[in-house]
C-alpha positions as CSV (number, residue, x, y, z in Angstrom):
1,M,99.4,79.8,93.8
2,D,102.9,79.5,92.2
3,S,106.1,80.7,93.7
4,T,106.0,84.0,91.9
5,S,102.4,84.5,93.0
6,R,103.3,83.5,96.5
7,R,106.2,86.0,96.6
8,D,103.9,88.9,95.4
9,F,101.2,87.8,98.0
10,L,103.4,87.9,100.9
11,A,105.0,91.2,99.8
12,S,101.4,92.6,99.6
13,A,100.9,91.4,103.1
14,A,104.1,92.9,104.4
15,V,103.2,96.4,102.9
16,L,99.8,96.3,104.6
17,S,101.1,95.0,108.0
18,A,101.6,98.4,109.3
19,S,98.0,99.2,109.1
20,A,96.3,95.8,109.8
21,F,95.0,94.8,113.1
22,I,96.8,92.3,115.3
23,A,94.2,90.4,117.4
24,P,94.4,91.4,121.0
25,A,95.0,88.9,123.8
26,W,91.4,88.4,124.8
27,A,90.5,87.4,121.2
28,R,93.5,84.9,121.2
29,R,92.3,83.4,124.4
30,R,88.8,82.7,123.1
31,A,89.8,79.5,121.4
32,G,87.6,77.9,118.8
33,L,89.2,74.6,119.4
34,D,88.3,72.4,122.3
35,Q,91.8,70.8,123.1
36,E,90.2,67.9,125.0
37,T,87.6,66.9,122.3
38,G,89.3,68.2,119.1
39,V,86.1,70.1,118.2
40,L,86.3,73.1,116.0
41,G,83.8,75.9,115.7
42,H,81.2,77.7,117.7
43,G,77.4,77.7,118.4
44,D,75.5,75.4,116.3
45,H,78.3,75.1,113.7
46,R,80.8,72.8,115.4
47,F,82.9,70.1,113.7
48,R,85.4,67.3,114.4
49,V,88.4,66.6,112.1
50,V,88.2,63.1,110.5
51,K,91.6,62.0,111.0
52,G,93.1,60.1,108.1
53,W,90.6,61.2,105.5
54,G,92.1,60.5,102.1
55,S,95.2,58.7,103.6
56,E,94.9,55.8,101.2
57,G,95.2,57.9,98.2
58,A,97.8,60.2,99.6
59,Q,100.3,57.3,99.7
60,R,100.1,56.9,95.9
61,I,98.7,60.2,94.4
62,K,100.7,63.4,94.3
63,V,99.3,66.8,94.9
64,R,100.8,70.3,95.1
65,D,98.3,73.0,96.2
66,C,94.7,71.8,96.7
67,H,92.9,74.8,95.6
68,E,89.2,74.2,95.2
69,M,86.5,71.5,95.8
70,V,82.9,71.0,94.6
71,Q,80.5,68.2,95.2
72,V,78.5,67.1,92.1
73,R,74.9,65.8,92.0
74,D,75.8,62.1,92.5
75,G,77.8,62.9,95.7
76,R,81.3,62.7,94.3
77,L,83.9,65.4,95.3
78,F,85.9,67.1,92.6
79,M,89.2,68.8,93.9
80,F,91.2,70.9,91.5
81,G,94.9,71.7,92.0
82,N,98.1,72.5,90.2
83,H,100.0,69.1,90.0
84,T,100.2,68.2,86.4
85,D,100.2,64.4,87.1
86,N,96.6,64.9,88.1
87,N,95.0,68.3,88.2
88,M,91.6,66.9,89.2
89,L,91.2,64.4,92.0
90,I,87.7,62.8,92.4
91,F,86.9,61.6,96.0
92,S,84.1,59.7,97.7
93,K,82.8,61.3,100.8
94,D,84.7,58.6,102.9
95,G,88.0,59.8,101.4
96,R,88.7,57.2,98.5
97,V,90.2,58.5,95.4
98,L,87.7,57.3,92.6
99,D,89.5,58.8,89.7
100,T,91.9,61.6,88.5
101,W,92.3,63.5,85.2
102,G,94.1,66.5,83.9
103,S,97.8,67.3,83.1
104,D,97.2,70.8,81.3
105,Y,96.9,73.1,84.2
106,P,100.1,74.0,85.8
107,G,98.4,76.8,87.6
108,G,95.0,75.1,88.3
109,H,93.2,77.3,90.7
110,G,89.5,78.0,90.5
111,C,86.7,75.5,90.2
112,T,83.1,76.3,89.8
113,L,80.3,73.8,89.2
114,H,77.3,74.8,87.2
115,D,74.1,73.0,86.3
116,E,72.9,73.7,82.8
117,N,69.4,72.1,82.2
118,G,70.3,69.0,84.3
119,E,73.8,68.5,83.0
120,E,76.7,69.6,85.2
121,F,80.0,71.4,84.0
122,L,83.1,72.8,85.5
123,Y,84.6,76.1,85.0
124,L,88.3,76.1,85.8
125,T,90.8,78.9,85.9
126,D,94.6,78.8,85.5
127,P,96.2,82.1,86.1
128,D,99.6,80.6,84.9
129,L,98.0,79.9,81.4
130,H,96.0,83.2,81.4
131,R,92.9,81.0,80.7
132,V,89.5,79.9,81.8
133,V,88.0,76.7,80.4
134,K,84.7,75.0,80.6
135,T,84.7,71.3,80.8
136,D,82.4,68.4,81.3
137,L,82.9,66.1,84.4
138,T,85.4,63.9,82.5
139,G,87.6,67.0,81.7
140,R,86.6,67.4,78.1
141,V,87.2,71.0,77.1
142,L,84.0,72.9,75.7
143,L,84.8,76.5,75.8
144,T,88.1,78.4,76.4
145,L,88.3,82.2,77.5
146,D,91.8,83.6,76.9
147,A,93.0,87.0,77.6
148,P,90.5,89.5,76.1
149,L,93.0,91.2,73.9
150,E,90.1,92.8,71.9
151,S,89.6,95.0,75.1
152,D,91.3,98.3,75.5
153,Q,92.0,97.2,79.1
154,Y,94.5,94.3,78.1
155,E,97.4,95.1,75.8
156,T,99.2,91.7,76.6
157,A,97.9,88.3,77.7
158,D,100.3,88.2,80.8
159,R,98.1,90.8,82.4
160,Y,95.2,88.4,82.6
161,K,95.6,85.9,85.5
162,P,92.0,84.7,86.3
163,T,91.4,83.1,89.6
164,E,87.6,82.4,89.9
165,T,84.3,82.3,88.0
166,A,80.7,82.6,88.7
167,I,77.8,81.6,86.4
168,A,74.6,83.7,86.4
169,P,71.1,82.2,86.2
170,N,71.0,83.1,82.5
171,G,74.4,81.3,81.8
172,D,76.5,84.5,81.7
173,I,80.0,83.9,82.8
174,Y,81.8,86.3,85.3
175,V,85.5,86.1,85.7
176,A,87.6,87.4,88.5
177,D,91.1,88.5,87.3
178,G,92.5,88.3,90.8
179,Y,96.1,87.7,90.1
180,G,96.1,90.0,87.1
181,S,94.5,93.4,86.5
182,Q,91.7,93.2,89.2
183,Y,89.0,93.4,86.6
184,L,85.6,91.6,86.8
185,L,84.9,90.3,83.1
186,H,81.5,89.5,82.0
187,Y,80.9,87.1,79.2
188,S,77.9,85.6,77.5
189,P,77.3,81.8,77.7
190,A,79.0,81.4,74.4
191,G,82.2,83.5,75.6
192,E,81.5,86.9,74.0
193,L,82.8,89.7,76.2
194,K,79.9,91.8,77.4
195,G,81.6,94.0,79.8
196,I,84.5,94.9,82.1
197,Y,84.0,96.2,85.7
198,A,85.9,97.2,88.9
199,G,89.6,97.5,88.7
200,P,92.8,97.9,90.6
201,G,93.1,100.2,93.7
202,A,93.1,100.4,97.5
203,G,89.2,100.4,97.8
204,E,89.1,103.5,99.8
205,P,85.8,105.3,100.5
206,G,84.5,106.6,97.3
207,A,86.3,104.0,95.3
208,E,84.5,100.9,96.5
209,H,84.8,99.4,93.0
210,T,88.5,99.0,93.2
211,F,90.3,95.8,94.5
212,N,93.6,94.7,95.7
213,N,93.5,90.9,95.0
214,M,90.0,90.2,93.7
215,H,90.6,86.5,94.5
216,G,87.0,85.2,94.2
217,V,83.6,85.8,92.8
218,T,80.6,84.0,93.9
219,L,76.9,84.1,92.8
220,D,74.8,84.8,95.9
221,T,71.4,83.2,95.3
222,R,70.0,83.4,98.8
223,D,67.5,86.1,97.6
224,A,66.3,84.2,94.6
225,S,64.5,87.1,93.1
226,N,67.8,89.3,93.2
227,P,70.8,87.3,92.6
228,T,74.1,89.2,93.3
229,L,77.9,88.7,93.1
230,L,80.1,88.5,96.1
231,L,83.6,89.6,95.1
232,T,86.6,88.9,97.4
233,A,88.8,92.0,98.2
234,R,91.3,89.7,99.9
235,A,94.1,92.0,101.0
236,Q,91.3,94.5,102.1
237,N,89.8,91.8,104.4
238,R,86.2,92.3,103.1
239,F,83.6,91.1,100.5
240,K,82.0,93.6,98.1
241,R,78.5,92.9,96.8
242,F,78.0,93.8,93.2
243,S,75.0,93.7,90.9
244,L,75.1,91.4,87.9
245,K,75.6,94.7,85.9
246,G,78.9,95.4,87.7
247,E,77.5,97.9,90.1
248,H,78.9,98.1,93.7
249,L,76.0,97.6,96.1
250,S,77.5,97.1,99.7
251,T,80.6,95.8,101.6
252,V,80.9,93.2,104.3
253,E,83.9,94.0,106.5
254,L,85.8,91.0,107.8
255,P,88.8,92.5,109.6
256,G,91.8,89.9,110.1
257,A,90.5,87.5,107.4
258,W,92.4,87.2,104.0
259,I,89.5,85.6,102.3
260,C,89.6,83.1,99.3
261,R,86.2,82.8,97.7
262,G,82.7,82.9,99.2
263,V,80.7,79.5,99.2
264,I,76.9,79.6,99.5
265,D,75.3,76.7,101.5
266,R,71.5,77.0,101.9
267,D,71.2,80.4,103.9
268,L,74.8,80.4,104.9
269,L,77.9,82.1,103.5
270,M,81.3,80.5,104.3
271,F,84.8,80.9,103.2
272,A,88.4,79.9,103.9
273,V,90.9,82.4,105.4
274,I,94.2,81.6,103.9
275,I,96.1,84.1,106.2
276,S,94.9,85.0,109.6
277,G,95.3,88.6,110.9
278,L,98.8,89.9,110.9
279,E,100.3,87.8,113.7
280,S,100.9,84.8,111.5
281,W,101.2,86.1,107.9
282,Q,104.7,84.7,107.7
283,S,103.8,81.4,109.5
284,D,103.8,78.1,107.9
285,R,100.6,77.2,109.6
286,S,97.9,79.9,109.4
287,G,94.2,80.4,108.7
288,F,90.8,79.1,109.5
289,V,87.2,78.8,108.2
290,A,84.5,81.5,108.7
291,I,80.6,80.9,108.5
292,L,78.2,83.8,108.3
293,D,74.5,83.7,108.6
294,A,71.8,85.2,106.3
295,D,72.6,88.7,107.6
296,D,76.3,88.4,106.9
297,R,77.2,88.1,110.6
298,V,80.0,85.7,111.5
299,I,78.6,82.8,113.6
300,S,81.4,80.3,113.7
301,C,85.0,80.1,112.9
302,P,86.4,76.5,112.9
303,G,90.1,76.8,113.7
304,G,89.6,80.4,114.6
305,A,88.8,82.4,117.8
306,D,85.2,83.0,118.9
307,P,83.7,85.8,116.5
308,T,82.4,88.7,118.6
309,Y,80.8,92.0,117.8
310,A,80.9,95.5,119.4
311,G,77.5,96.5,118.3
312,D,77.4,95.9,114.6
313,T,81.2,95.9,114.1
314,L,83.0,92.7,113.9
315,N,86.0,92.5,116.3
316,P,89.1,91.3,114.2
317,L,89.2,87.6,113.5
318,A,92.2,85.4,114.3
319,Q,93.5,81.8,114.0
320,T,93.1,79.8,117.3
321,P,96.5,79.5,119.0
322,S,97.5,75.9,119.3
323,A,97.9,74.2,122.8
324,E,101.6,73.8,123.8
325,G,103.1,71.1,121.8
326,D,100.1,71.1,119.2
327,L,99.8,72.4,115.8
328,P,97.0,74.6,114.7
329,A,94.1,72.9,112.8
330,F,94.9,74.4,109.4
331,M,97.7,75.3,107.0
332,H,96.6,78.0,104.6
333,P,92.9,76.9,103.9
334,H,92.1,77.8,100.3
335,D,88.5,76.9,100.0
336,V,85.4,75.2,101.7
337,C,83.2,72.5,100.2
338,A,80.0,71.7,102.1
339,D,78.3,68.3,101.4
340,R,74.6,67.6,101.7
341,D,75.1,66.3,105.3
342,G,76.7,69.5,106.5
343,N,80.3,68.2,106.5
344,L,83.0,70.4,105.3
345,Y,86.1,69.7,103.2
346,I,89.1,72.2,103.2
347,P,91.6,72.1,100.5
348,Q,94.7,73.9,101.5
349,W,97.6,75.9,99.7
350,A,101.2,75.5,100.7
351,S,100.2,72.6,103.0
352,D,103.1,70.3,102.6
353,Q,101.4,68.6,99.7
354,T,98.7,67.3,101.9
355,F,95.1,66.1,100.9
356,P,92.0,68.2,102.1
357,V,90.9,68.2,105.6
358,K,87.4,66.8,106.3
359,L,85.4,68.4,109.1
360,E,82.5,66.2,110.3
361,R,79.4,68.2,111.4
362,L,78.3,67.6,115.0
């Protein structure tokens, strides 16, 4: 997120603060951090921060905002950010920087991995350039999606600020215009525009197709016979499930959570919360990670308070307050990457130019 986007984002948060929920004292006391052991999370999904992960590389390689991470088939971790000395950092699981590439993405933001007939590709978004690109794992550009000026929804390119992509089983490309016009754009694998769905709005009842900050789009394949799209309505603190034809199907309410993108890991849905509740939206340290089960119920919040329900209604989520003299676990988490061992990697926005945090699964 660049400085302009950050100002717009914080302004949106301020406007909404009058109606958003501040976590009550009981929620703040139910800490998700064991201060004696440093363990984060709840239930069967608990983690420990791996101190010093990536520290050697951090001494010689610069980052600005660490936006998103994916793990490729051979185990390497690709982290996309907005520092044009090295937009893409490639890590080993033990934190060594194996390689870097990329100097063309000043707003480097979304990073989606897709396997096409055994070959892996990356779909990268840059809202500053008003562009989506498909690359191979070395960064070679294979396809570019610029502003769809052929559509009657876009008069100028600056209204197109894509933040995320999702790739359907047939190779169709879905683009979330999360910092721009709040549309979901649907392309063929070759980049031909097939449809434009959703749009800007407050998402009030009867207008569930509208969005305030459609920050992420994720292909949910947990029902293999019926894949759907999970769209982030970040300022509305919810996911909205859409069909591949752009129809709203259902909504998952997540009060107190300013969501980035959803990440599917086996039967789980997880995501980073960049701003937690309203207590700390102006804080330099805010946010946590949330993990949902197959029924879309929150079961663990590493760095956050114990998730609880009143019947089927989720009580508002909040970051775990730090112990006196200690800092919270996270600084604006922006994504979650789960490796094959169940460990998590958390890249962060506006985090003093620090490398991602690794959480070791216990």
